[in-house]
C-alpha positions as a Python dict, from the first residue, in 0.01 Angstrom:
ca = {
    (1, 'X'): (0, 0, 0),
    (2, 'X'): (222, 348, 22),
    (3, 'X'): (508, 347, 231),
    (4, 'X'): (591, 744, 316),
    (5, 'X'): (885, 914, 538),
    (6, 'X'): (1249, 923, 396),
    (7, 'X'): (1266, 638, 173),
    (8, 'X'): (984, 812, -33),
    (9, 'X'): (1156, 1127, -32),
    (10, 'X'): (1431, 965, -172),
    (11, 'X'): (1256, 833, -434),
    (12, 'X'): (1103, 1153, -535),
    (13, 'X'): (1445, 1331, -514),
    (14, 'X'): (1514, 1142, -816),
    (15, 'X'): (1293, 1293, -1033),
    (16, 'X'): (1464, 1636, -1031),
    (17, 'X'): (1789, 1498, -1144),
    (18, 'X'): (1653, 1224, -1383),
    (19, 'X'): (1736, 1417, -1720),
    (20, 'X'): (2100, 1467, -1627),
    (21, 'X'): (2103, 1100, -1493),
    (22, 'X'): (1969, 943, -1800),
    (23, 'X'): (2246, 1125, -1990),
    (24, 'X'): (2507, 988, -1739),
    (25, 'X'): (2380, 643, -1754),
    (26, 'X'): (2415, 655, -2129),
    (27, 'X'): (2745, 759, -2133),
    (28, 'X'): (2888, 517, -1867),
    (29, 'X'): (2781, 197, -2096),
    (30, 'X'): (3096, 65, -2221),
    (31, 'X'): (3142, -106, -2567),
    (32, 'X'): (3165, -458, -2441),
    (33, 'X'): (2837, -443, -2230),
    (34, 'X'): (2655, -276, -2559),
    (35, 'X'): (2748, -599, -2751),
    (36, 'X'): (2561, -804, -2481),
    (37, 'X'): (2200, -938, -2502),
    (38, 'X'): (1987, -1089, -2218),
    (39, 'X'): (1709, -1349, -2179),
    (40, 'X'): (1542, -1563, -1957),
    (41, 'X'): (1524, -1927, -2096),
    (42, 'X'): (1429, -2289, -2051),
    (43, 'X'): (1707, -2573, -2060),
    (44, 'X'): (1691, -2923, -2255),
    (45, 'X'): (1655, -3067, -1902),
    (46, 'X'): (1353, -2827, -1845),
    (47, 'X'): (1490, -2587, -1569),
    (48, 'X'): (1488, -2226, -1624),
    (49, 'X'): (1791, -1995, -1686),
    (50, 'X'): (1881, -1625, -1691),
    (51, 'X'): (2138, -1587, -2002),
    (52, 'X'): (2371, -1332, -2189),
    (53, 'X'): (2445, -1357, -2541),
    (54, 'X'): (2738, -1217, -2693),
    (55, 'X'): (2673, -989, -3012),
    (56, 'X'): (2723, -1316, -3243),
    (57, 'X'): (2483, -1503, -3062),
    (58, 'X'): (2689, -1722, -2840),
    (59, 'X'): (2581, -1789, -2468),
    (60, 'X'): (2809, -1621, -2194),
    (61, 'X'): (2599, -1682, -1903),
    (62, 'X'): (2385, -1963, -1737),
    (63, 'X'): (2228, -1876, -1421),
    (64, 'X'): (1986, -2102, -1281),
    (65, 'X'): (1650, -1960, -1175),
    (66, 'X'): (1392, -2098, -940),
    (67, 'X'): (1088, -2009, -1163),
    (68, 'X'): (1026, -1935, -1498),
    (69, 'X'): (1125, -1556, -1560),
    (70, 'X'): (959, -1352, -1832),
    (71, 'X'): (1146, -1027, -1889),
    (72, 'X'): (1534, -960, -1788),
    (73, 'X'): (1629, -579, -1780),
    (74, 'X'): (1975, -431, -1709),
    (75, 'X'): (2123, -176, -1443),
    (76, 'X'): (2221, 132, -1568),
    (77, 'X'): (2537, 166, -1379),
    (78, 'X'): (2613, -164, -1219),
    (79, 'X'): (2664, -509, -1432),
    (80, 'X'): (2344, -638, -1304),
    (81, 'X'): (2055, -825, -1473),
    (82, 'X'): (1739, -842, -1328),
    (83, 'X'): (1486, -1129, -1433),
    (84, 'X'): (1137, -1102, -1323),
    (85, 'X'): (884, -1397, -1297),
    (86, 'X'): (622, -1455, -1520),
    (87, 'X'): (253, -1428, -1396),
    (88, 'X'): (157, -1588, -1150),
    (89, 'X'): (541, -1609, -1029),
    (90, 'X'): (670, -1427, -745),
    (91, 'X'): (1052, -1395, -795),
    (92, 'X'): (1286, -1112, -890),
    (93, 'X'): (1632, -1218, -925),
    (94, 'X'): (1910, -981, -923),
    (95, 'X'): (2250, -1155, -1099),
    (96, 'X'): (2620, -951, -1160),
    (97, 'X'): (2668, -1075, -1541),
    (98, 'X'): (3045, -1031, -1479),
    (99, 'X'): (3097, -1235, -1190),
    (100, 'X'): (2797, -1455, -1245),
    (101, 'X'): (2694, -1457, -891),
    (102, 'X'): (2381, -1347, -724),
    (103, 'X'): (2317, -1008, -591),
    (104, 'X'): (1963, -1046, -432),
    (105, 'X'): (1656, -1255, -457),
    (106, 'X'): (1350, -1069, -390),
    (107, 'X'): (1015, -1202, -355),
    (108, 'X'): (665, -1020, -359),
    (109, 'X'): (476, -922, -54),
    (110, 'X'): (222, -1208, 46),
    (111, 'X'): (-45, -1302, -196),
    (112, 'X'): (91, -1070, -459),
    (113, 'X'): (222, -1181, -786),
    (114, 'X'): (418, -1048, -1085),
    (115, 'X'): (326, -994, -1447),
    (116, 'X'): (667, -1043, -1556),
    (117, 'X'): (780, -711, -1641),
    (118, 'X'): (997, -424, -1432),
    (119, 'X'): (1163, -69, -1554),
    (120, 'X'): (1457, 67, -1327),
    (121, 'X'): (1480, 440, -1271),
    (122, 'X'): (1757, 634, -1475),
    (123, 'X'): (1991, 674, -1129),
    (124, 'X'): (1968, 290, -1064),
    (125, 'X'): (1811, 329, -733),
    (126, 'X'): (1452, 220, -789),
    (127, 'X'): (1328, -67, -931),
    (128, 'X'): (928, -71, -1083),
    (129, 'X'): (722, -392, -1119),
    (130, 'X'): (358, -435, -1241),
    (131, 'X'): (194, -683, -965),
    (132, 'X'): (-153, -749, -856),
    (133, 'X'): (-318, -909, -529),
    (134, 'X'): (-628, -1102, -571),
    (135, 'X'): (-844, -908, -338),
    (136, 'X'): (-795, -598, -544),
    (137, 'X'): (-951, -533, -925),
    (138, 'X'): (-663, -345, -1062),
    (139, 'X'): (-302, -405, -1087),
    (140, 'X'): (-34, -218, -895),
    (141, 'X'): (280, -49, -970),
    (142, 'X'): (504, -122, -700),
    (143, 'X'): (830, 55, -659),
    (144, 'X'): (1137, -99, -443),
    (145, 'X'): (1482, 64, -347),
    (146, 'X'): (1753, -140, -530),
    (147, 'X'): (1981, -160, -226),
    (148, 'X'): (1917, -422, 63),
    (149, 'X'): (1661, -467, 218),
    (150, 'X'): (1494, -371, -107),
    (151, 'X'): (1197, -204, 36),
    (152, 'X'): (884, -82, -102),
    (153, 'X'): (914, 293, -102),
    (154, 'X'): (581, 340, -310),
    (155, 'X'): (263, 178, -453),
    (156, 'X'): (-8, 281, -638),
    (157, 'X'): (-287, 182, -897),
    (158, 'X'): (-231, 93, -1263),
    (159, 'X'): (-565, 253, -1321),
    (160, 'X'): (-679, -83, -1520),
    (161, 'X'): (-694, -441, -1455),
    (162, 'X'): (-403, -703, -1572),
    (163, 'X'): (-104, -472, -1632),
    (164, 'X'): (154, -603, -1841),
    (165, 'X'): (458, -438, -1996),
    (166, 'X'): (530, -77, -1898),
    (167, 'X'): (778, 185, -1989),
    (168, 'X'): (943, 516, -1805),
    (169, 'X'): (954, 810, -2020),
    (170, 'X'): (1299, 924, -2101),
    (171, 'X'): (1253, 1231, -1879),
    (172, 'X'): (1112, 978, -1580),
    (173, 'X'): (810, 1184, -1547),
    (174, 'X'): (533, 941, -1702),
    (175, 'X'): (488, 600, -1651),
    (176, 'X'): (298, 405, -1983),
    (177, 'X'): (135, 113, -1889),
    (178, 'X'): (-10, -144, -2073),
    (179, 'X'): (-323, -274, -1909),
    (180, 'X'): (-416, -613, -2085),
    (181, 'X'): (-790, -610, -1901),
    (182, 'X'): (-775, -992, -1835),
    (183, 'X'): (-860, -1079, -1463),
    (184, 'X'): (-702, -1403, -1371),
    (185, 'X'): (-696, -1660, -1115),
    (186, 'X'): (-357, -1836, -1148),
    (187, 'X'): (-338, -1872, -1548),
    (188, 'X'): (-689, -1883, -1573),
    (189, 'X'): (-887, -1593, -1750),
    (190, 'X'): (-1198, -1523, -1571),
    (191, 'X'): (-1340, -1221, -1719),
    (192, 'X'): (-1302, -1245, -2109),
    (193, 'X'): (-1677, -1129, -2168),
    (194, 'X'): (-1626, -797, -1984),
    (195, 'X'): (-1249, -722, -2026),
    (196, 'X'): (-1146, -342, -2091),
    (197, 'X'): (-759, -314, -2221),
    (198, 'X'): (-632, 41, -2189),
    (199, 'X'): (-315, 225, -2235),
    (200, 'X'): (-235, 448, -1934),
    (201, 'X'): (-22, 762, -1863),
    (202, 'X'): (69, 791, -1516),
    (203, 'X'): (245, 1064, -1322),
    (204, 'X'): (550, 874, -1169),
    (205, 'X'): (567, 1101, -830),
    (206, 'X'): (182, 1080, -760),
    (207, 'X'): (40, 782, -967),
    (208, 'X'): (-218, 1012, -1077),
    (209, 'X'): (-373, 918, -1440),
    (210, 'X'): (-266, 1170, -1693),
    (211, 'X'): (-392, 1008, -1996),
    (212, 'X'): (-616, 691, -2087),
    (213, 'X'): (-648, 554, -2428),
    (214, 'X'): (-903, 248, -2506),
    (215, 'X'): (-984, 85, -2839),
    (216, 'X'): (-1353, 105, -2960),
    (217, 'X'): (-1588, -129, -2776),
    (218, 'X'): (-1602, -376, -3075),
    (219, 'X'): (-1267, -450, -2974),
    (220, 'X'): (-1260, -499, -2630),
    (221, 'X'): (-1125, -836, -2616),
    (222, 'X'): (-794, -693, -2788),
    (223, 'X'): (-583, -720, -2499),
    (224, 'X'): (-321, -445, -2498),
    (225, 'X'): (6, -649, -2355),
    (226, 'X'): (326, -536, -2505),
    (227, 'X'): (441, -194, -2573),
    (228, 'X'): (752, -28, -2642),
    (229, 'X'): (837, 375, -2641),
    (230, 'X'): (1060, 598, -2898),
    (231, 'X'): (1245, 883, -2816),
    (232, 'X'): (970, 1106, -2954),
    (233, 'X'): (686, 976, -2760),
    (234, 'X'): (516, 731, -2964),
    (235, 'X'): (411, 392, -2853),
    (236, 'X'): (406, 91, -3047),
    (237, 'X'): (138, -165, -2905),
    (238, 'X'): (129, -532, -2964),
    (239, 'X'): (-205, -718, -2884),
    (240, 'X'): (-337, -1066, -2833),
    (241, 'X'): (-707, -1122, -2901),
    (242, 'X'): (-897, -1335, -2640),
    (243, 'X'): (-1232, -1417, -2893),
    (244, 'X'): (-1253, -1633, -3210),
    (245, 'X'): (-982, -1725, -3412),
    (246, 'X'): (-1158, -1635, -3718),
    (247, 'X'): (-1283, -1285, -3599),
    (248, 'X'): (-1110, -999, -3825),
    (249, 'X'): (-971, -748, -3542),
    (250, 'X'): (-660, -535, -3515),
    (251, 'X'): (-356, -661, -3347),
    (252, 'X'): (-96, -400, -3402),
    (253, 'X'): (-133, -25, -3331),
    (254, 'X'): (23, 293, -3188),
    (255, 'X'): (-5, 575, -3002),
    (256, 'X'): (55, 923, -2896),
    (257, 'X'): (-76, 1134, -2626),
    (258, 'X'): (-376, 1328, -2695),
    (259, 'X'): (-494, 1128, -2959),
    (260, 'X'): (-659, 788, -3068),
    (261, 'X'): (-500, 441, -3065),
    (262, 'X'): (-463, 391, -3431),
    (263, 'X'): (-394, 51, -3577),
    (264, 'X'): (-86, 3, -3816),
    (265, 'X'): (-140, -134, -4166),
    (266, 'X'): (-137, -511, -4222),
    (267, 'X'): (-249, -712, -4491),
    (268, 'X'): (-512, -935, -4441),
    (269, 'X'): (-366, -1242, -4551),
    (270, 'X'): (-92, -1192, -4303),
    (271, 'X'): (-290, -1091, -4028),
    (272, 'X'): (-487, -1412, -4053),
    (273, 'X'): (-178, -1641, -3988),
    (274, 'X'): (-93, -1491, -3664),
    (275, 'X'): (-362, -1686, -3449),
    (276, 'X'): (-463, -1344, -3293),
    (277, 'X'): (-133, -1335, -3092),
    (278, 'X'): (133, -1078, -3090),
    (279, 'X'): (446, -1164, -2858),
    (280, 'X'): (682, -849, -2855),
    (281, 'X'): (745, -490, -3015),
    (282, 'X'): (1007, -300, -3050),
    (283, 'X'): (1145, 21, -3203),
    (284, 'X'): (1487, 43, -3405),
    (285, 'X'): (1759, 259, -3257),
    (286, 'X'): (1659, 556, -3487),
    (287, 'X'): (1294, 541, -3392),
    (288, 'X'): (1179, 500, -3746),
    (289, 'X'): (1115, 133, -3744),
    (290, 'X'): (934, -90, -3543),
    (291, 'X'): (898, -465, -3533),
    (292, 'X'): (622, -673, -3378),
    (293, 'X'): (666, -1062, -3311),
    (294, 'X'): (377, -1334, -3370),
    (295, 'X'): (523, -1650, -3250),
    (296, 'X'): (237, -1872, -3279),
    (297, 'X'): (214, -1754, -3651),
    (298, 'X'): (592, -1797, -3681),
    (299, 'X'): (667, -1448, -3798),
    (300, 'X'): (800, -1095, -3731),
    (301, 'X'): (626, -804, -3920),
    (302, 'X'): (816, -470, -3985),
    (303, 'X'): (664, -129, -4030),
    (304, 'X'): (824, 214, -4106),
    (305, 'X'): (657, 438, -3838),
    (306, 'X'): (748, 773, -4040),
    (307, 'X'): (579, 681, -4316),
    (308, 'X'): (289, 449, -4150),
    (309, 'X'): (405, 184, -4417),
    (310, 'X'): (404, -182, -4345),
    (311, 'X'): (762, -326, -4474),
    (312, 'X'): (683, -696, -4489),
    (313, 'X'): (715, -1000, -4287),
    (314, 'X'): (984, -1259, -4203),
    (315, 'X'): (883, -1599, -4114),
    (316, 'X'): (1076, -1751, -3853),
    (317, 'X'): (964, -2057, -3628),
    (318, 'X'): (871, -1955, -3282),
    (319, 'X'): (1050, -1634, -3303),
    (320, 'X'): (926, -1388, -3010),
    (321, 'X'): (1209, -1197, -2833),
    (322, 'X'): (1300, -859, -3027),
    (323, 'X'): (1597, -595, -2909),
    (324, 'X'): (1718, -297, -3146),
    (325, 'X'): (2090, -299, -3198),
    (326, 'X'): (2301, 30, -3230),
    (327, 'X'): (2266, 28, -3583),
    (328, 'X'): (1949, 197, -3734),
    (329, 'X'): (1689, -47, -3878),
    (330, 'X'): (1858, -338, -3743),
    (331, 'X'): (1681, -595, -3508),
    (332, 'X'): (1806, -914, -3319),
    (333, 'X'): (1536, -1171, -3249),
    (334, 'X'): (1561, -1467, -3049),
    (335, 'X'): (1329, -1772, -3066),
    (336, 'X'): (1189, -2061, -2850),
    (337, 'X'): (1361, -2315, -3053),
    (338, 'X'): (1710, -2181, -2928),
    (339, 'X'): (1804, -1973, -3242),
    (340, 'X'): (1876, -1629, -3268),
    (341, 'X'): (1898, -1378, -3610),
    (342, 'X'): (1977, -1046, -3724),
    (343, 'X'): (1736, -896, -3925),
    (344, 'X'): (1802, -558, -4130),
    (345, 'X'): (1581, -290, -4300),
    (346, 'X'): (1775, -221, -4630),
    (347, 'X'): (1617, 53, -4848),
    (348, 'X'): (1280, -70, -4777),
    (349, 'X'): (1372, -431, -4813),
    (350, 'X'): (1452, -687, -4504),
    (351, 'X'): (1766, -891, -4494),
    (352, 'X'): (1786, -1196, -4247),
    (353, 'X'): (2083, -1350, -4119),
    (354, 'X'): (2133, -1647, -3879),
    (355, 'X'): (2325, -1578, -3563),
    (356, 'X'): (2336, -1896, -3375),
    (357, 'X'): (2159, -2205, -3232),
    (358, 'X'): (2195, -2285, -2878),
    (359, 'X'): (2037, -2576, -2629),
    (360, 'X'): (1833, -2296, -2449),
    (361, 'X'): (1446, -2214, -2542),
    (362, 'X'): (1446, -1841, -2540),
    (363, 'X'): (1166, -1644, -2322),
    (364, 'X'): (948, -1423, -2484),
    (365, 'X'): (1167, -1107, -2439),
    (366, 'X'): (1508, -1026, -2539),
    (367, 'X'): (1753, -708, -2402),
    (368, 'X'): (2011, -527, -2529),
    (369, 'X'): (2277, -399, -2265),
}
């Protein structure tokens, strides 16, 4: 479905001013907000929540959700958090983290479900989500206005099956999308023998395919699930292998436009402990270092991306959420057991400190406001 007319023209108009708006968004952030973290969670009573944490890991918001969320993102100009339901959920909740009040509750079009990830345009006027309808093979990018009635102004194919995490380029001209390649019915995977994951670059304004990168066919079951984008255009990739646990396959890679997907060095004795599953990935503030979590293997791994060097790993039970801090080489880590940690790369060494423990079991992703 593509909606045209005045709303679509407004959407396209933001592209021309996006670089200026991006600078303004950064300038408008105050120090208090910059020290907050946000995550979805599950409480001890089984209910789902949207939370904020202070810089020292203390919970400062407990907002109940109707279904489990996956990623939480923040608005560039308003004190809003947006929680996206995990697949096959249909809910998008917008909450004011200062007043702790709901701004809006949005549901997908009939038959569509979300994949748990979203992005917001630099001007704060549009919300982009990855979605799917069972009558269509490929996933969709769906773009909504972020003002009532939250109308859909554009929708186009992700050029692949099972889109998951994606990023908007800094100039707001490109979408970089991780197409996991897995066709599902509810939570059931139905095409593992024929799946073809891909990393695609699309034009934001038209949806046209700019570039598509795939792994060698021998690795076609390495589902490209999570990505992060550095300021200079490098993409770090975290994968989840759908084949046998004993298979020797890559789980972490990186990419630049015009090049092939390249795996990152990872010692075999560590790779074999990850249970073929990486959960999240993140560049640090400088873009030099990258972290990738493996919650089933209870580890978080680190690389020097400039030198293409594996730095090491820290062992943390069920660690998955990752967020860069404002300090180069420093990350915040959250776990499904309610703990938060801070890990720093210092002279090539890893130093980890416990921040806090809470009664909330943090979901897979962590966001720094």
